C-alpha positions as CSV (number, residue, x, y, z in Angstrom):
1,X,0.4,0.2,0.0
2,X,1.3,3.0,-0.6
3,X,1.2,6.8,0.8
4,X,-2.0,8.7,-0.8
5,X,-1.2,11.2,-3.5
6,X,-3.4,13.9,-1.8
7,X,-1.4,14.4,1.0
8,X,2.2,16.2,-0.5
9,X,5.2,14.9,1.9
10,X,8.2,17.3,2.1
11,X,12.0,17.5,1.6
12,X,14.0,16.0,4.5
13,X,15.5,18.8,5.5
14,X,11.8,20.4,5.4
15,X,10.2,17.5,8.1
16,X,12.6,17.6,10.5
17,X,12.2,22.0,10.7
18,X,8.6,21.1,10.6
19,X,9.5,18.7,13.7
20,X,11.5,20.6,15.4
21,X,8.8,24.1,14.9
22,X,6.4,21.7,16.2
23,X,8.3,21.5,19.9
24,X,8.5,17.6,18.9
25,X,11.3,15.3,19.6
26,X,11.9,12.6,17.1
27,X,11.2,9.8,19.9
28,X,7.7,11.7,20.0
29,X,7.5,11.3,16.3
30,X,8.3,7.8,16.1
31,X,5.7,7.1,18.7
32,X,2.5,8.6,17.2
33,X,3.7,7.4,13.3
34,X,4.7,3.6,15.7
35,X,7.8,3.6,14.5
36,X,11.6,3.5,15.6
37,X,13.1,6.5,16.7
38,X,16.0,5.5,13.9
39,X,13.9,5.6,11.0
40,X,12.0,8.7,11.8
41,X,16.5,9.9,11.4
42,X,16.4,8.1,8.2
43,X,13.3,9.9,7.3
44,X,14.6,13.7,8.2
45,X,17.8,12.6,6.9
46,X,16.7,11.5,3.6
47,X,18.4,7.8,4.2
48,X,14.7,6.5,3.6
49,X,11.6,7.3,2.2
50,X,7.9,6.6,4.2
51,X,5.8,4.9,2.6
52,X,2.8,2.7,3.4
53,X,0.7,3.7,6.2
54,X,3.5,4.6,8.3
55,X,4.5,7.4,5.4
56,X,0.5,8.4,5.6
57,X,0.6,8.6,9.1
58,X,3.6,10.7,9.1
59,X,3.3,12.6,6.0
60,X,-0.6,13.7,7.7
61,X,1.7,14.6,11.2
62,X,3.5,17.0,9.2
63,X,0.4,18.6,7.5
64,X,-0.6,18.7,10.9
65,X,2.3,20.4,11.4
66,X,2.5,23.2,8.7
67,X,-1.2,24.5,9.3
68,X,-1.2,26.0,13.2
69,X,-4.4,26.4,13.3
70,X,-5.3,22.6,12.8
71,X,-5.2,19.8,15.9
72,X,-2.1,17.9,15.8
73,X,-2.2,14.5,14.4
74,X,-1.9,12.2,17.3
75,X,-2.8,7.9,18.4
76,X,-4.6,6.8,20.8
77,X,-3.5,8.1,24.3
78,X,-1.4,4.8,25.4
79,X,-2.5,3.5,28.8
80,X,-0.2,5.0,31.6
81,X,2.6,2.9,33.1
82,X,3.1,2.5,37.5
83,X,4.9,5.2,37.8
84,X,2.0,7.8,36.5
85,X,3.3,8.9,33.2
86,X,1.7,8.1,29.7
87,X,3.4,4.7,28.2
88,X,4.6,5.0,24.9
89,X,4.0,2.8,22.0
90,X,7.6,1.6,20.9
91,X,9.0,-1.3,18.9
92,X,9.1,-4.2,20.9
93,X,13.2,-5.3,21.0
94,X,15.8,-6.7,23.3
95,X,16.5,-2.6,23.7
96,X,12.2,-2.2,25.1
97,X,12.3,-4.7,27.8
98,X,14.0,-3.1,31.1
99,X,14.1,-4.3,33.9
100,X,12.8,-0.3,35.7
101,X,11.5,2.2,33.9
102,X,12.8,4.4,31.4
103,X,12.4,7.8,30.1
104,X,9.9,7.9,28.1
105,X,11.9,9.9,25.1
106,X,15.8,10.0,24.0
107,X,17.7,13.1,25.5
108,X,17.0,15.8,23.0
109,X,20.0,18.6,22.9
110,X,18.9,21.8,25.4
111,X,20.3,25.0,26.0
112,X,19.3,24.2,30.3
113,X,21.0,20.9,31.2
114,X,24.8,21.0,32.1
115,X,27.4,19.0,30.4
116,X,26.8,16.4,33.6
117,X,22.8,16.5,33.1
118,X,23.0,15.6,29.9
119,X,25.1,12.8,30.0
120,X,23.3,11.6,33.1
121,X,20.2,11.8,30.6
122,X,21.5,10.0,28.0
123,X,23.6,7.3,30.4
124,X,19.3,7.4,32.0
125,X,17.8,6.3,28.4
126,X,20.5,4.1,26.5
127,X,22.7,1.9,29.5
128,X,20.0,-0.5,31.2
129,X,18.7,-1.6,27.0
130,X,22.4,-1.2,26.1
131,X,23.7,-4.3,29.1
132,X,21.7,-6.8,27.5
133,X,22.3,-5.5,24.9
134,X,26.0,-6.3,25.4
135,X,24.2,-9.5,26.8
136,X,23.6,-11.2,23.9
137,X,26.7,-9.8,22.0
138,X,29.3,-11.6,24.0
139,X,26.9,-14.5,26.6
140,X,29.1,-12.5,30.2
141,X,27.4,-10.4,32.2
142,X,30.0,-9.4,33.8
143,X,31.4,-8.0,30.8
144,X,28.1,-6.6,29.3
145,X,27.7,-4.5,32.2
146,X,31.8,-3.7,32.0
147,X,31.2,-2.3,28.6
148,X,28.6,-0.3,28.8
149,X,30.6,0.9,31.8
150,X,33.5,1.6,29.5
151,X,31.5,2.5,26.6
152,X,29.9,5.6,28.6
153,X,33.7,6.0,30.3
154,X,35.1,6.7,26.7
155,X,31.5,9.7,26.3
156,X,32.2,11.0,29.2
157,X,35.7,12.0,27.9
158,X,35.5,12.9,24.9
159,X,31.8,14.3,25.5
160,X,32.0,17.5,23.3
161,X,32.5,15.8,20.4
162,X,29.6,13.1,22.2
163,X,27.0,16.4,22.5
164,X,27.3,17.0,18.9
165,X,26.6,13.7,17.5
166,X,23.5,13.6,15.1
167,X,23.1,10.6,17.3
168,X,24.7,10.1,20.6
169,X,23.2,6.8,21.7
170,X,24.4,4.8,18.1
171,X,28.1,6.6,19.0
172,X,27.5,5.0,22.2
173,X,26.8,1.1,21.3
174,X,29.1,1.2,19.1
175,X,32.2,1.9,21.6
176,X,30.0,-0.7,23.7
177,X,30.2,-3.3,21.0
178,X,33.7,-2.7,20.0
179,X,34.7,-3.6,23.3
180,X,32.2,-6.5,24.1
181,X,33.7,-8.1,20.7
182,X,37.5,-7.5,21.5
183,X,39.6,-10.5,20.9
184,X,41.5,-9.7,23.8
185,X,39.1,-11.1,26.8
186,X,39.8,-14.0,26.2
187,X,43.4,-13.3,27.8
188,X,42.3,-12.4,30.5
189,X,41.8,-14.3,33.8
190,X,38.5,-13.9,35.1
191,X,37.5,-14.0,31.2
192,X,38.7,-17.4,30.7
193,X,36.4,-19.9,32.2
194,X,32.8,-20.0,30.5
195,X,30.1,-18.5,32.7
196,X,26.4,-19.9,34.3
197,X,24.2,-20.5,31.2
198,X,21.0,-18.9,31.0
199,X,18.5,-21.2,33.5
200,X,16.1,-22.0,30.4
201,X,16.8,-24.0,28.4
202,X,15.2,-22.9,25.1
203,X,17.6,-19.3,26.2
204,X,20.4,-21.4,26.6
205,X,20.5,-22.6,22.8
206,X,19.3,-19.0,21.5
207,X,22.8,-17.8,23.3
208,X,24.6,-21.4,22.5
209,X,23.8,-20.3,18.1
210,X,24.2,-16.8,18.8
211,X,27.5,-17.3,20.3
212,X,28.5,-19.9,17.4
213,X,28.4,-17.1,15.3
214,X,31.0,-15.1,13.5
215,X,30.8,-11.3,15.8
216,X,30.1,-9.7,12.5
217,X,27.2,-11.5,11.7
218,X,26.0,-11.8,15.3
219,X,26.6,-8.4,15.6
220,X,24.4,-7.9,12.5
221,X,21.8,-9.6,13.5
222,X,21.8,-8.5,17.2
223,X,21.3,-4.5,15.3
224,X,18.6,-5.9,12.8
225,X,17.0,-8.4,14.3
226,X,17.2,-7.4,18.0
227,X,17.8,-3.5,18.4
228,X,15.0,-2.9,15.2
229,X,17.6,-1.3,12.9
230,X,17.1,-0.9,9.1
231,X,19.1,-2.4,6.7
232,X,20.9,0.6,6.1
233,X,21.4,2.4,9.5
234,X,22.9,-1.5,10.2
235,X,25.9,-1.4,7.6
236,X,26.5,2.1,8.5
237,X,26.8,1.2,12.0
238,X,28.8,-1.8,11.4
239,X,31.0,0.3,8.6
240,X,30.5,-2.1,5.6
241,X,28.3,-1.9,2.5
242,X,24.4,-2.4,2.5
243,X,25.0,-5.9,0.4
244,X,27.5,-6.5,2.6
245,X,25.2,-6.2,5.1
246,X,22.3,-8.0,3.9
247,X,24.9,-11.2,3.5
248,X,25.6,-11.5,6.9
249,X,22.0,-10.9,8.0
250,X,20.7,-13.9,5.6
251,X,23.5,-16.1,6.8
252,X,22.8,-15.6,10.2
253,X,19.2,-15.9,10.1
254,X,19.9,-19.3,8.0
255,X,22.8,-20.4,10.7
256,X,20.0,-19.7,13.7
257,X,16.8,-21.6,11.4
258,X,19.6,-24.5,11.0
259,X,19.1,-24.7,14.9
260,X,16.5,-23.5,15.7
261,X,13.7,-24.0,12.9
262,X,10.9,-22.4,15.8
263,X,13.0,-18.9,15.0
264,X,13.1,-19.3,11.7
265,X,10.4,-16.4,11.0
266,X,12.0,-12.9,12.1
267,X,10.1,-11.1,13.7
268,X,9.9,-14.9,16.2
269,X,13.6,-14.0,16.3
270,X,12.5,-10.1,17.2
271,X,11.0,-11.2,20.4
272,X,12.7,-14.3,21.3
273,X,15.9,-12.1,21.8
274,X,13.4,-9.6,23.9
275,X,12.9,-12.6,26.1
276,X,16.3,-13.6,27.0
277,X,17.1,-10.3,27.2
278,X,14.6,-9.9,29.4
279,X,15.5,-13.2,31.7
280,X,18.6,-11.7,33.4
281,X,18.7,-9.2,36.4
282,X,21.4,-6.6,34.5
283,X,22.0,-3.5,35.8
284,X,24.3,-1.3,35.7
285,X,25.7,1.4,37.4
286,X,24.2,5.0,38.5
287,X,26.0,7.4,36.5
288,X,28.0,9.6,38.7
289,X,29.4,6.9,39.6
290,X,29.9,6.8,36.3
291,X,31.5,10.1,35.4
292,X,33.6,9.5,38.5
293,X,35.3,6.7,37.4
294,X,35.9,8.7,34.3
295,X,37.5,11.2,35.4
296,X,39.5,8.9,38.0
297,X,41.0,7.0,34.7
298,X,41.9,10.0,32.6
299,X,43.7,11.4,35.9
300,X,45.5,8.3,36.0
301,X,46.4,8.1,32.5
302,X,47.3,12.0,32.8
303,X,50.0,11.2,36.0
304,X,50.6,7.7,33.5
305,X,51.8,10.4,30.9
306,X,53.8,12.5,32.9
307,X,55.2,10.1,34.9
308,X,56.6,8.6,32.1
309,X,57.9,11.6,30.9
310,X,59.7,12.9,33.3
311,X,61.1,9.6,33.0
312,X,62.8,10.3,29.8
313,X,63.8,13.4,30.7
314,X,65.4,12.3,33.7
315,X,66.5,9.6,31.5
316,X,68.1,12.2,28.5
317,X,69.6,14.7,31.1
318,X,71.7,12.0,32.9
319,X,72.9,10.3,29.4
320,X,74.2,13.7,28.8
321,X,75.5,14.6,31.7
322,X,77.8,11.6,31.5
323,X,78.8,11.5,28.1
324,X,82.0,12.1,26.9
325,X,83.0,14.8,25.6
326,X,86.1,13.4,23.4
327,X,86.7,10.3,21.4
328,X,88.5,7.4,22.9
329,X,89.2,4.7,20.6
330,X,88.6,1.6,22.1
331,X,91.5,-0.7,23.4
332,X,92.7,-3.3,20.9
333,X,92.9,-6.6,22.0
334,X,96.4,-8.6,22.4
335,X,97.8,-10.4,20.1
336,X,99.8,-13.4,20.4
337,X,104.1,-12.3,19.0
338,X,106.1,-15.6,17.5
339,X,109.2,-16.0,19.8
340,X,108.0,-14.1,23.1
341,X,107.2,-16.4,25.8
342,X,103.2,-15.7,27.3
343,X,104.3,-13.2,31.0
344,X,103.2,-16.4,33.4
345,X,101.6,-14.7,36.6
346,X,103.3,-14.5,39.9
347,X,102.9,-17.7,41.9
348,X,104.2,-20.3,44.4
349,X,108.2,-20.8,44.0
350,X,110.1,-23.9,43.8
351,X,112.3,-25.3,45.4
352,X,115.4,-24.6,43.5
353,X,114.0,-21.4,43.6
354,X,113.7,-21.0,46.9
355,X,117.8,-22.5,47.2
356,X,118.6,-19.6,45.2
357,X,116.9,-16.9,47.4
358,X,118.4,-18.4,50.4
359,X,121.8,-18.0,49.4
360,X,121.2,-14.9,47.7
361,X,119.8,-13.6,50.7
362,X,122.8,-15.1,52.6
363,X,125.7,-14.2,51.1
364,X,123.9,-10.3,50.6
365,X,124.6,-9.9,54.9
366,X,127.5,-12.4,55.6
367,X,129.6,-12.0,52.1
368,X,131.9,-9.3,50.5
369,X,129.9,-5.8,49.2
370,X,129.7,-7.2,45.5
371,X,129.4,-10.1,44.4
372,X,132.0,-10.9,41.1
373,X,130.8,-14.0,38.8
374,X,132.8,-16.7,39.3
375,X,135.0,-18.5,35.9
376,X,134.9,-21.5,35.6
């Protein structure tokens, strides 16, 4: 089904301008239209074109923003959560199965927020789901928490760059995935032995299948069928071409379907990934703890760099102080000369030498003052 021709769709830049003029975030637009936030971002950047019923709903929403007198297009109100917030309809994925209530929408840049507040908002929005994603990626609970914490520590150290990024959530997610898939973890003593598998047999089977996939296939499958990104967004985040990403996705689905025929349908696989991710009690540390750890790491490496620089300067100064100021030729090795016996080191005298020494000493003390050689 295509979009109705009676509702024109503005250019990508105009779509973003209309959304910002209506004081709406991408998450709010995605909730009203019924798509993922990444899809709205792709529509506004021009990477993809809205179509079908979702495209019609998006066009009606933009049309309502174009006419100030018209009421904004909204979908039926969602039921309120236990915390009193209005729940937004979002795509069920491994990201959406949180253990605790999450913020209803992604943090948007705001002049009133301090850097720490903006970082805490991004962390509260992304960290709970990102821990579960990295668990599916690595199969280790502690490594999943460590990967997310290290990714946000890096983000806090480079916050001026992350804050102006078009999608800071994707920036942090890519950093966490890279750390979780690093091959150097196998040399760490704490990661040489496997962790206890999930309690449910079906969860163990799915996690075993995921861990047998190559890391690039596993990451592509998780981003597309778990997180819910489109194929172009998945290709961009994995730094691969769209055809290569499509091949990885197809091969990964075939490998999962060969071991688990019930998950041949992408929708069923999407649902099972969410269930396995939400079954584990994985909690991320609090944002102030992450920021404090990042600042401590930065201070440690700064001091280590200063100490190393001082050591190099001291070693250079000592070398300059003790180095010779003129050329000293090396001493040549000794050579054996024919006809001259080598000098013998002094040692114990023989009986003949002792007798001669005794005779000389007695003759010098009691004999004439001058010794003359005797003729024979």
